C-alpha positions as CSV (number, residue, x, y, z in Angstrom):
1,X,-5.8,-11.1,-2.2
2,X,-3.3,-8.8,-0.6
3,X,0.4,-9.1,-0.9
4,X,2.0,-7.7,2.2
5,X,4.4,-5.7,0.1
6,X,6.0,-4.4,3.3
7,X,8.7,-2.4,1.7
8,X,10.1,0.7,3.1
9,X,10.3,2.9,0.0
10,X,7.8,4.8,-2.1
11,X,8.7,5.9,-5.6
12,X,6.5,8.4,-7.3
13,X,6.6,11.4,-9.5
14,X,3.6,12.5,-7.3
15,X,5.8,13.3,-4.3
16,X,5.0,10.3,-2.1
17,X,8.8,9.8,-1.5
18,X,9.0,13.2,0.0
19,X,5.9,12.6,2.1
20,X,7.3,9.3,3.4
21,X,10.6,11.0,4.3
22,X,9.1,13.9,6.2
23,X,9.2,12.2,9.5
24,X,7.4,13.3,12.6
25,X,8.0,11.5,15.9
26,X,4.2,11.3,16.2
27,X,3.5,9.7,12.8
28,X,4.7,6.9,10.6
29,X,4.6,6.5,6.8
30,X,2.5,3.5,5.6
31,X,0.9,2.6,2.3
32,X,-2.1,0.6,1.2
33,X,-3.0,-0.6,-2.3
34,X,-6.1,-2.3,-3.7
35,X,-6.6,-1.9,-7.4
36,X,-6.7,1.6,-8.9
37,X,-5.2,4.1,-6.5
38,X,-7.8,6.8,-7.1
39,X,-10.6,5.1,-5.4
40,X,-8.3,4.0,-2.6
41,X,-7.1,7.6,-2.1
42,X,-10.7,8.8,-1.9
43,X,-11.6,6.2,0.7
44,X,-8.5,7.0,2.8
45,X,-9.0,10.8,2.6
46,X,-12.5,10.2,4.0
47,X,-11.1,7.9,6.7
48,X,-8.5,10.6,7.7
49,X,-11.4,13.1,7.9
50,X,-13.7,10.9,10.0
51,X,-11.1,8.8,11.9
52,X,-8.5,11.5,12.7
53,X,-10.4,14.7,12.3
54,X,-8.0,15.9,9.6
55,X,-8.9,18.4,6.9
56,X,-7.3,20.5,4.3
57,X,-3.5,20.7,4.5
58,X,-3.5,18.1,7.3
59,X,-4.7,15.3,5.0
60,X,-1.8,13.0,4.0
61,X,-3.3,10.4,1.6
62,X,-1.2,10.6,-1.7
63,X,-1.6,8.3,-4.7
64,X,1.6,6.9,-6.1
65,X,3.6,3.7,-6.7
66,X,5.4,1.4,-4.3
67,X,6.8,-2.1,-4.0
68,X,9.2,-1.9,-7.0
69,X,12.9,-1.8,-7.1
70,X,14.7,1.5,-6.2
71,X,14.2,3.8,-9.1
72,X,17.1,5.8,-10.6
73,X,14.7,7.8,-12.8
74,X,11.0,8.4,-13.4
75,X,8.3,5.9,-12.6
76,X,5.5,6.7,-14.9
77,X,2.0,5.6,-15.7
78,X,1.4,3.7,-19.0
79,X,2.4,5.9,-21.9
80,X,3.3,6.0,-25.5
81,X,6.5,8.1,-25.1
82,X,8.8,5.3,-24.0
83,X,9.0,6.5,-20.4
84,X,9.5,3.7,-17.7
85,X,6.1,2.1,-17.1
86,X,5.4,1.4,-13.4
87,X,3.6,-1.8,-14.1
88,X,6.6,-3.2,-16.1
89,X,8.9,-2.2,-13.3
90,X,7.1,-4.2,-10.6
91,X,5.4,-1.4,-8.8
92,X,1.9,-1.4,-7.4
93,X,-0.6,1.5,-7.3
94,X,-0.8,2.6,-3.6
95,X,-1.9,5.4,-1.3
96,X,0.7,6.6,1.2
97,X,-0.4,8.1,4.5
98,X,1.3,9.6,7.6
99,X,-0.5,8.0,10.7
100,X,-0.1,8.1,14.4
101,X,1.2,4.6,15.2
102,X,-1.7,3.9,17.5
103,X,-4.1,4.2,14.5
104,X,-2.3,1.9,12.1
105,X,-4.4,-1.1,13.1
106,X,-7.6,0.8,12.6
107,X,-6.5,1.9,9.1
108,X,-5.3,-1.6,8.3
109,X,-8.7,-3.1,9.3
110,X,-10.4,-0.5,7.1
111,X,-8.2,-1.6,4.2
112,X,-8.8,-5.3,4.9
113,X,-12.6,-4.8,5.2
114,X,-12.5,-3.2,1.7
115,X,-10.4,-6.1,0.3
116,X,-12.8,-8.7,1.8
117,X,-15.7,-7.0,-0.1
118,X,-13.9,-6.6,-3.4
119,X,-10.5,-8.3,-3.8
120,X,-8.3,-7.5,-6.7
121,X,-6.3,-10.1,-8.7
122,X,-3.0,-11.2,-7.1
123,X,0.2,-10.1,-8.8
124,X,0.4,-7.2,-11.2
125,X,0.3,-3.5,-10.7
126,X,-3.1,-3.4,-9.0
127,X,-2.4,-6.0,-6.4
128,X,-3.4,-5.7,-2.8
129,X,-0.6,-4.4,-0.7
130,X,0.3,-3.0,2.7
131,X,3.6,-1.2,3.4
132,X,5.2,-0.6,6.7
133,X,8.6,0.7,7.6
134,X,10.7,-2.4,8.1
135,X,8.1,-4.8,6.6
136,X,7.2,-7.8,8.7
137,X,9.9,-6.9,11.2
138,X,8.1,-3.6,11.9
139,X,6.9,-3.2,15.5
140,X,3.6,-2.3,13.8
141,X,3.2,-5.6,12.0
142,X,1.5,-7.4,14.9
143,X,-1.2,-4.7,15.0
144,X,-1.7,-5.1,11.2
145,X,-1.8,-8.9,11.6
146,X,-4.4,-8.5,14.4
147,X,-6.5,-6.2,12.2
148,X,-6.6,-8.9,9.5
149,X,-8.0,-11.4,12.1
150,X,-7.0,-14.3,9.8
151,X,-9.4,-13.2,7.0
152,X,-6.8,-12.7,4.3
153,X,-3.5,-14.4,3.6
154,X,-0.6,-12.0,4.4
155,X,2.5,-12.7,2.4
156,X,5.8,-10.9,3.0
157,X,7.5,-9.7,-0.2
158,X,10.7,-8.0,-1.3
159,X,10.8,-4.9,-3.4
160,X,9.6,-5.6,-6.9
161,X,8.3,-9.1,-6.0
162,X,4.7,-9.5,-7.2
163,X,4.5,-12.2,-4.4
164,X,1.8,-14.3,-6.0
165,X,1.2,-15.9,-9.3
166,X,-2.1,-15.3,-11.1
167,X,-2.2,-19.1,-11.8
168,X,-2.4,-19.7,-8.0
169,X,-4.6,-16.8,-6.9
170,X,-5.6,-18.3,-3.5
171,X,-3.0,-20.8,-2.4
172,X,-4.6,-21.1,1.0
173,X,-8.2,-20.5,-0.1
174,X,-8.0,-16.9,1.1
175,X,-7.5,-13.7,-0.8
176,X,-3.8,-12.6,-0.7
177,X,-2.5,-9.3,0.8
C-alpha cells in the first residue's frame, strides 16, 4: 500500500532538507517512498533523465528519510553505536526530487505504477509514501489523486504517523499509499 505521508519536511543527513529548501519558482520539492530508497532513487534518476531531459548536476533525486517528527539531531540508519535510528523515530525511506509542478502527476503515476506491481508492507520504515508541500491541502494533490486513478488507497498522515497497521494491511482491499 501507500501512505500518503504528505508531510512538508525532509530530515536527512544526506542533505535532502537542503534540497527541499532550495526553492525555485519553477520547481517544487516532493518525495516518494516504496521500500528501500536505493532502488527508488535509481528509478527516479532514470525518470528524470528520460522524462525531463536532466543529466549530471541537474538531477535532483536524493535518498533520505521523511515522514517522521521534526528532528533536533541526526537521523541515522540502523547502527550499533546508539545513534538515533530512523525506523524507530517514525521516518520512512524516501527519494526527494525538485519537479516542475506540471510534471508532478506524471511522476506520481510512475510511482503508483511501480507500487501496483510490487507493493511494500504498510506501516514501518519502508512503507509507501508520497510527500507534497502542504499535504492533502496542496494544490498539487488533485493531480496526484488523478494519477492514482483509484488503484491504491491514499491516506493522509501526520509527521511520524505510520498511517496503517500491519494487522490491517488493506482496509479497503487496495494497497495503501
